[in-house]
C-alpha positions in Angstrom: 12.4 39.1 43.4 10.7 36.4 45.3 7.2 36.7 46.8 6.9 39.4 49.6 7.7 37.5 52.8 4.8 39.4 54.8 1.4 37.7 55.2 -1.3 40.2 55.7 -4.1 39.2 58.5 -7.5 38.5 57.0 -8.9 41.6 58.7 -6.7 43.9 56.5 -7.4 41.9 53.4 -11.1 42.2 54.1 -10.7 45.9 54.1 -9.1 45.9 50.6 -5.5 46.0 51.8 -3.0 44.3 49.6 0.7 44.1 49.2 2.4 44.0 45.7 5.9 44.3 44.4 7.1 47.8 43.6 7.1 48.7 39.9 8.9 51.3 37.8 5.5 53.1 37.3 5.3 53.8 41.1 8.1 56.3 40.9 5.7 59.3 41.0 3.7 57.9 44.0 7.0 57.0 45.8 8.5 60.4 45.3 5.4 62.1 46.6 5.3 59.8 49.6 8.9 60.5 50.3 8.2 64.1 50.0 5.5 63.9 52.6 8.2 62.6 55.2 10.4 65.7 54.6 7.5 68.4 54.4 8.1 69.5 58.1 11.8 70.2 57.7 11.2 71.9 54.4 8.7 74.2 55.9 11.8 75.6 58.1 13.4 76.8 54.9 11.2 79.8 53.8 14.0 81.1 51.7 13.8 78.0 49.4 11.5 78.3 46.4 8.9 75.7 45.8 11.1 74.5 42.8 14.2 74.3 45.1 12.2 72.2 47.5 10.9 69.8 44.8 14.3 69.5 43.2 15.7 68.7 46.7 13.1 66.0 47.3 13.7 64.5 44.0 17.5 64.3 44.6 17.2 62.9 48.1 14.5 60.2 47.0 16.8 59.2 44.2 19.8 58.9 46.6 17.7 56.9 49.1 16.4 54.5 46.4 19.9 54.1 45.0 21.2 53.3 48.3 18.5 50.7 49.1 19.1 49.0 45.8 22.9 49.0 45.7 24.0 48.4 49.3 21.3 46.1 50.6 20.5 42.5 49.5 17.4 40.5 49.7 15.2 43.5 50.1 11.5 43.2 49.2 10.1 46.5 48.0 6.3 46.4 48.4 3.6 49.0 47.8 0.6 48.8 50.0 -2.6 49.2 48.2 -6.1 49.9 49.3 -8.7 49.1 46.7 -6.0 49.0 44.1 -4.7 52.5 44.9 -1.2 52.9 46.4 -1.2 54.1 50.1 2.1 53.2 51.5 5.4 51.5 51.0 6.9 48.5 53.0 10.4 47.5 52.7 11.7 44.4 54.4 15.0 42.6 54.2 15.4 38.9 54.8 18.6 37.9 56.7 19.7 34.5 58.0 18.3 35.1 61.6 16.1 38.2 61.1 13.7 40.2 59.1 14.7 43.8 58.9 12.2 46.4 58.6 14.0 48.8 56.2 11.1 51.4 55.6 7.4 51.9 56.2 5.8 55.0 55.1 2.2 55.7 54.8 0.5 58.6 53.0 -0.2 61.4 55.4 -3.9 61.0 55.5 -3.5 57.3 56.4 -1.1 57.9 59.4 -2.4 57.6 62.9 -5.3 55.4 62.2 -3.9 52.1 63.0 -2.7 50.9 59.6 1.0 51.3 60.3 0.6 49.4 63.6 -1.3 46.5 61.6 1.4 46.4 58.9 4.3 46.2 61.5 2.3 43.6 63.4 2.0 41.5 60.1 5.8 41.9 59.6 6.4 40.6 63.2 3.9 37.7 62.9 5.5 36.8 59.6 8.9 36.8 61.1 7.8 34.7 64.2 6.3 32.1 61.9 9.7 31.9 60.2 11.5 31.8 63.5 13.2 35.2 62.9 13.9 38.3 65.0 12.8 41.6 63.6 15.2 44.4 63.4 14.9 48.0 62.5 16.6 51.5 62.7 14.6 54.5 63.8 15.5 58.2 64.4 15.8 58.9 68.2 12.9 61.5 67.9 10.7 59.8 65.6 7.0 59.8 66.5 7.0 56.0 65.8 9.3 55.1 68.6 6.6 54.7 71.3 4.8 52.4 68.8 7.9 50.3 68.3 8.4 50.0 72.0 4.7 49.1 72.5 5.1 46.3 69.9 8.1 44.8 71.9 11.2 46.4 70.2 14.1 47.1 72.6 17.1 49.3 71.8 20.3 47.3 70.9 22.5 50.2 70.2 22.6 53.9 69.5 24.1 55.4 66.4 24.3 59.1 66.0 20.7 60.1 65.3 19.5 56.4 65.1 18.5 53.7 67.5 19.0 50.1 66.4 16.1 48.2 67.7 15.1 44.5 67.8 12.0 42.4 68.6 13.1 38.9 69.4 11.2 36.0 68.0 10.9 34.4 71.4 8.9 37.5 72.5 5.9 35.6 70.7 3.5 36.2 68.0 1.3 39.3 68.3 -2.5 39.0 68.2 -3.7 40.3 65.0 -7.3 40.8 64.1 -8.5 38.1 61.9 
């Protein structure tokens, strides 16, 4: 796959943040990262054993990974590192008129401190430089929804539990710390 189409701002790079292509040896990290996104709902299943929950997470992660790799084209699967240690994943898809944010997931201890906002801003700025809109799907009740709205995304359509959102390139480039 070609180089990741997201340029990190100098401020993130100065903090030791880097993007690299996902590798096969990232599977354990990626599975644990995925598990962190399902922890809340798994807590609602006290009758499941820890091994039931672990098996469920492995199966669901494998299904998601397979879906992303077999139904989507031109996706760049990036791992975000801090000081050489994986801390997040960032998946973007290049389309003719848009850059689609397929997935962004941070380790739980990295959430809520501005890194996600900085990474999404880097996606937006990279898309604007390429004269592309940015699109994404988000669950209706996601904690990230206010962030997306604050960054200029508007709802295009509602699909079951998801909102399809877009940030048009003519909304301008965001100010990133440099």
